[in-house]
PyMOL commands that place a pseudoatom at each C-alpha (Angstrom):
pseudoatom trace, name=CA, resn=MET, resi=1, chain=A, elem=C, hetatm=0, pos=[15.264, 7.370, -20.141]
pseudoatom trace, name=CA, resn=ARG, resi=2, chain=A, elem=C, hetatm=0, pos=[18.847, 6.742, -19.098]
pseudoatom trace, name=CA, resn=VAL, resi=3, chain=A, elem=C, hetatm=0, pos=[20.433, 7.676, -15.812]
pseudoatom trace, name=CA, resn=PRO, resi=4, chain=A, elem=C, hetatm=0, pos=[24.005, 8.999, -15.766]
pseudoatom trace, name=CA, resn=THR, resi=5, chain=A, elem=C, hetatm=0, pos=[26.742, 6.696, -14.548]
pseudoatom trace, name=CA, resn=TYR, resi=6, chain=A, elem=C, hetatm=0, pos=[27.951, 7.496, -11.045]
pseudoatom trace, name=CA, resn=PRO, resi=7, chain=A, elem=C, hetatm=0, pos=[31.216, 6.434, -9.407]
pseudoatom trace, name=CA, resn=ALA, resi=8, chain=A, elem=C, hetatm=0, pos=[30.979, 3.519, -6.961]
pseudoatom trace, name=CA, resn=SER, resi=9, chain=A, elem=C, hetatm=0, pos=[31.914, 5.731, -4.033]
pseudoatom trace, name=CA, resn=PRO, resi=10, chain=A, elem=C, hetatm=0, pos=[30.241, 7.723, -1.255]
pseudoatom trace, name=CA, resn=GLU, resi=11, chain=A, elem=C, hetatm=0, pos=[30.450, 10.815, -3.476]
pseudoatom trace, name=CA, resn=GLY, resi=12, chain=A, elem=C, hetatm=0, pos=[28.843, 8.937, -6.372]
pseudoatom trace, name=CA, resn=LEU, resi=13, chain=A, elem=C, hetatm=0, pos=[25.991, 7.782, -4.145]
pseudoatom trace, name=CA, resn=LYS, resi=14, chain=A, elem=C, hetatm=0, pos=[25.519, 11.329, -2.842]
pseudoatom trace, name=CA, resn=SER, resi=15, chain=A, elem=C, hetatm=0, pos=[25.352, 12.672, -6.412]
pseudoatom trace, name=CA, resn=PHE, resi=16, chain=A, elem=C, hetatm=0, pos=[22.885, 9.937, -7.407]
pseudoatom trace, name=CA, resn=ILE, resi=17, chain=A, elem=C, hetatm=0, pos=[20.579, 10.775, -4.495]
pseudoatom trace, name=CA, resn=GLN, resi=18, chain=A, elem=C, hetatm=0, pos=[20.820, 14.527, -5.092]
pseudoatom trace, name=CA, resn=ASP, resi=19, chain=A, elem=C, hetatm=0, pos=[19.943, 14.076, -8.773]
pseudoatom trace, name=CA, resn=LEU, resi=20, chain=A, elem=C, hetatm=0, pos=[17.048, 11.789, -7.845]
pseudoatom trace, name=CA, resn=LEU, resi=21, chain=A, elem=C, hetatm=0, pos=[15.696, 14.388, -5.415]
pseudoatom trace, name=CA, resn=ILE, resi=22, chain=A, elem=C, hetatm=0, pos=[16.034, 17.128, -8.038]
pseudoatom trace, name=CA, resn=ALA, resi=23, chain=A, elem=C, hetatm=0, pos=[14.058, 14.992, -10.513]
pseudoatom trace, name=CA, resn=ILE, resi=24, chain=A, elem=C, hetatm=0, pos=[11.337, 14.398, -7.908]
pseudoatom trace, name=CA, resn=ARG, resi=25, chain=A, elem=C, hetatm=0, pos=[11.052, 18.105, -7.088]
pseudoatom trace, name=CA, resn=ALA, resi=26, chain=A, elem=C, hetatm=0, pos=[10.864, 18.894, -10.825]
pseudoatom trace, name=CA, resn=LYS, resi=27, chain=A, elem=C, hetatm=0, pos=[8.077, 16.279, -11.179]
pseudoatom trace, name=CA, resn=LYS, resi=28, chain=A, elem=C, hetatm=0, pos=[9.990, 14.401, -13.890]
pseudoatom trace, name=CA, resn=ASP, resi=29, chain=A, elem=C, hetatm=0, pos=[8.242, 11.081, -13.340]
pseudoatom trace, name=CA, resn=ARG, resi=30, chain=A, elem=C, hetatm=0, pos=[9.986, 9.156, -16.125]
pseudoatom trace, name=CA, resn=LYS, resi=31, chain=A, elem=C, hetatm=0, pos=[13.381, 10.271, -14.874]
pseudoatom trace, name=CA, resn=VAL, resi=32, chain=A, elem=C, hetatm=0, pos=[12.453, 9.374, -11.284]
pseudoatom trace, name=CA, resn=ALA, resi=33, chain=A, elem=C, hetatm=0, pos=[11.321, 5.920, -12.423]
pseudoatom trace, name=CA, resn=ALA, resi=34, chain=A, elem=C, hetatm=0, pos=[14.637, 5.457, -14.250]
pseudoatom trace, name=CA, resn=PHE, resi=35, chain=A, elem=C, hetatm=0, pos=[16.609, 6.411, -11.133]
pseudoatom trace, name=CA, resn=LEU, resi=36, chain=A, elem=C, hetatm=0, pos=[14.597, 4.043, -8.948]
pseudoatom trace, name=CA, resn=HIS, resi=37, chain=A, elem=C, hetatm=0, pos=[15.020, 1.237, -11.474]
pseudoatom trace, name=CA, resn=GLU, resi=38, chain=A, elem=C, hetatm=0, pos=[18.789, 1.603, -11.041]
pseudoatom trace, name=CA, resn=LEU, resi=39, chain=A, elem=C, hetatm=0, pos=[18.397, 0.552, -7.390]
pseudoatom trace, name=CA, resn=ILE, resi=40, chain=A, elem=C, hetatm=0, pos=[17.105, -2.898, -8.384]
pseudoatom trace, name=CA, resn=ILE, resi=41, chain=A, elem=C, hetatm=0, pos=[19.619, -5.756, -8.512]
pseudoatom trace, name=CA, resn=PRO, resi=42, chain=A, elem=C, hetatm=0, pos=[19.896, -6.809, -12.170]
pseudoatom trace, name=CA, resn=ASP, resi=43, chain=A, elem=C, hetatm=0, pos=[19.492, -10.556, -12.754]
pseudoatom trace, name=CA, resn=HIS, resi=44, chain=A, elem=C, hetatm=0, pos=[18.895, -10.962, -9.042]
pseudoatom trace, name=CA, resn=ALA, resi=45, chain=A, elem=C, hetatm=0, pos=[18.444, -14.751, -9.206]
pseudoatom trace, name=CA, resn=ALA, resi=46, chain=A, elem=C, hetatm=0, pos=[21.984, -15.202, -10.545]
pseudoatom trace, name=CA, resn=TRP, resi=47, chain=A, elem=C, hetatm=0, pos=[23.386, -12.619, -8.126]
pseudoatom trace, name=CA, resn=PHE, resi=48, chain=A, elem=C, hetatm=0, pos=[21.859, -14.282, -5.056]
pseudoatom trace, name=CA, resn=ALA, resi=49, chain=A, elem=C, hetatm=0, pos=[22.989, -17.743, -6.215]
pseudoatom trace, name=CA, resn=ASN, resi=50, chain=A, elem=C, hetatm=0, pos=[26.523, -16.470, -6.834]
pseudoatom trace, name=CA, resn=VAL, resi=51, chain=A, elem=C, hetatm=0, pos=[26.798, -14.687, -3.478]
pseudoatom trace, name=CA, resn=PHE, resi=52, chain=A, elem=C, hetatm=0, pos=[24.909, -17.130, -1.223]
pseudoatom trace, name=CA, resn=GLY, resi=53, chain=A, elem=C, hetatm=0, pos=[25.107, -20.427, -3.090]
pseudoatom trace, name=CA, resn=PRO, resi=54, chain=A, elem=C, hetatm=0, pos=[22.419, -22.198, -5.120]
pseudoatom trace, name=CA, resn=GLU, resi=55, chain=A, elem=C, hetatm=0, pos=[20.123, -23.311, -2.289]
pseudoatom trace, name=CA, resn=GLU, resi=56, chain=A, elem=C, hetatm=0, pos=[20.162, -20.204, -0.105]
pseudoatom trace, name=CA, resn=GLY, resi=57, chain=A, elem=C, hetatm=0, pos=[20.379, -17.985, -3.185]
pseudoatom trace, name=CA, resn=LYS, resi=58, chain=A, elem=C, hetatm=0, pos=[17.170, -19.440, -4.598]
pseudoatom trace, name=CA, resn=LYS, resi=59, chain=A, elem=C, hetatm=0, pos=[15.342, -18.814, -1.327]
pseudoatom trace, name=CA, resn=LEU, resi=60, chain=A, elem=C, hetatm=0, pos=[16.641, -15.254, -1.004]
pseudoatom trace, name=CA, resn=SER, resi=61, chain=A, elem=C, hetatm=0, pos=[15.937, -14.508, -4.660]
pseudoatom trace, name=CA, resn=GLY, resi=62, chain=A, elem=C, hetatm=0, pos=[12.312, -15.548, -4.155]
pseudoatom trace, name=CA, resn=GLN, resi=63, chain=A, elem=C, hetatm=0, pos=[12.005, -13.281, -1.123]
pseudoatom trace, name=CA, resn=TYR, resi=64, chain=A, elem=C, hetatm=0, pos=[13.573, -10.432, -3.071]
pseudoatom trace, name=CA, resn=GLU, resi=65, chain=A, elem=C, hetatm=0, pos=[11.186, -10.997, -5.989]
pseudoatom trace, name=CA, resn=ARG, resi=66, chain=A, elem=C, hetatm=0, pos=[8.146, -11.002, -3.702]
pseudoatom trace, name=CA, resn=GLY, resi=67, chain=A, elem=C, hetatm=0, pos=[9.228, -7.756, -2.033]
pseudoatom trace, name=CA, resn=LEU, resi=68, chain=A, elem=C, hetatm=0, pos=[10.131, -5.908, -5.220]
pseudoatom trace, name=CA, resn=SER, resi=69, chain=A, elem=C, hetatm=0, pos=[6.777, -4.187, -5.820]
pseudoatom trace, name=CA, resn=ASP, resi=70, chain=A, elem=C, hetatm=0, pos=[6.701, -2.953, -2.214]
pseudoatom trace, name=CA, resn=PHE, resi=71, chain=A, elem=C, hetatm=0, pos=[10.311, -1.830, -2.561]
pseudoatom trace, name=CA, resn=LYS, resi=72, chain=A, elem=C, hetatm=0, pos=[9.491, 0.238, -5.642]
pseudoatom trace, name=CA, resn=ARG, resi=73, chain=A, elem=C, hetatm=0, pos=[6.466, 1.895, -4.046]
pseudoatom trace, name=CA, resn=ASN, resi=74, chain=A, elem=C, hetatm=0, pos=[8.018, 2.439, -0.618]
pseudoatom trace, name=CA, resn=THR, resi=75, chain=A, elem=C, hetatm=0, pos=[11.339, 3.693, -1.954]
pseudoatom trace, name=CA, resn=ARG, resi=76, chain=A, elem=C, hetatm=0, pos=[9.635, 6.222, -4.198]
pseudoatom trace, name=CA, resn=GLY, resi=77, chain=A, elem=C, hetatm=0, pos=[7.483, 7.367, -1.285]
pseudoatom trace, name=CA, resn=TYR, resi=78, chain=A, elem=C, hetatm=0, pos=[10.523, 7.723, 0.948]
pseudoatom trace, name=CA, resn=PHE, resi=79, chain=A, elem=C, hetatm=0, pos=[12.449, 9.829, -1.562]
pseudoatom trace, name=CA, resn=GLU, resi=80, chain=A, elem=C, hetatm=0, pos=[9.343, 11.957, -2.274]
pseudoatom trace, name=CA, resn=TYR, resi=81, chain=A, elem=C, hetatm=0, pos=[9.077, 12.604, 1.466]
pseudoatom trace, name=CA, resn=VAL, resi=82, chain=A, elem=C, hetatm=0, pos=[12.758, 13.601, 1.629]
pseudoatom trace, name=CA, resn=ALA, resi=83, chain=A, elem=C, hetatm=0, pos=[12.452, 15.794, -1.498]
pseudoatom trace, name=CA, resn=ARG, resi=84, chain=A, elem=C, hetatm=0, pos=[9.584, 17.778, 0.040]
pseudoatom trace, name=CA, resn=ARG, resi=85, chain=A, elem=C, hetatm=0, pos=[11.770, 18.602, 3.047]
pseudoatom trace, name=CA, resn=TRP, resi=86, chain=A, elem=C, hetatm=0, pos=[15.082, 19.021, 1.240]
pseudoatom trace, name=CA, resn=ILE, resi=87, chain=A, elem=C, hetatm=0, pos=[16.276, 22.598, 0.922]
for i in range(1, 87): cmd.bond("trace and resi %d" % i, "trace and resi %d" % (i + 1))
show_as sticks, trace
zoom trace
């Protein structure tokens, strides 16, 4: 399942979050998973090395990798909580 492309702007982020919440409320699990996957840094090892340098980047990439499963679970739970209260 593909997620639409959103502008890199506050309005784009707002639209992304609204569409994610709509998918959660509609119980479209595959779509929700696709939205949440978009929040993950692609090729995070290279990104961290490029932004923070090879040594610090490697350390931060490892921390990111270790926290990824918690991120996925916690982020989904957070947005599900918000969706239940969103009018």
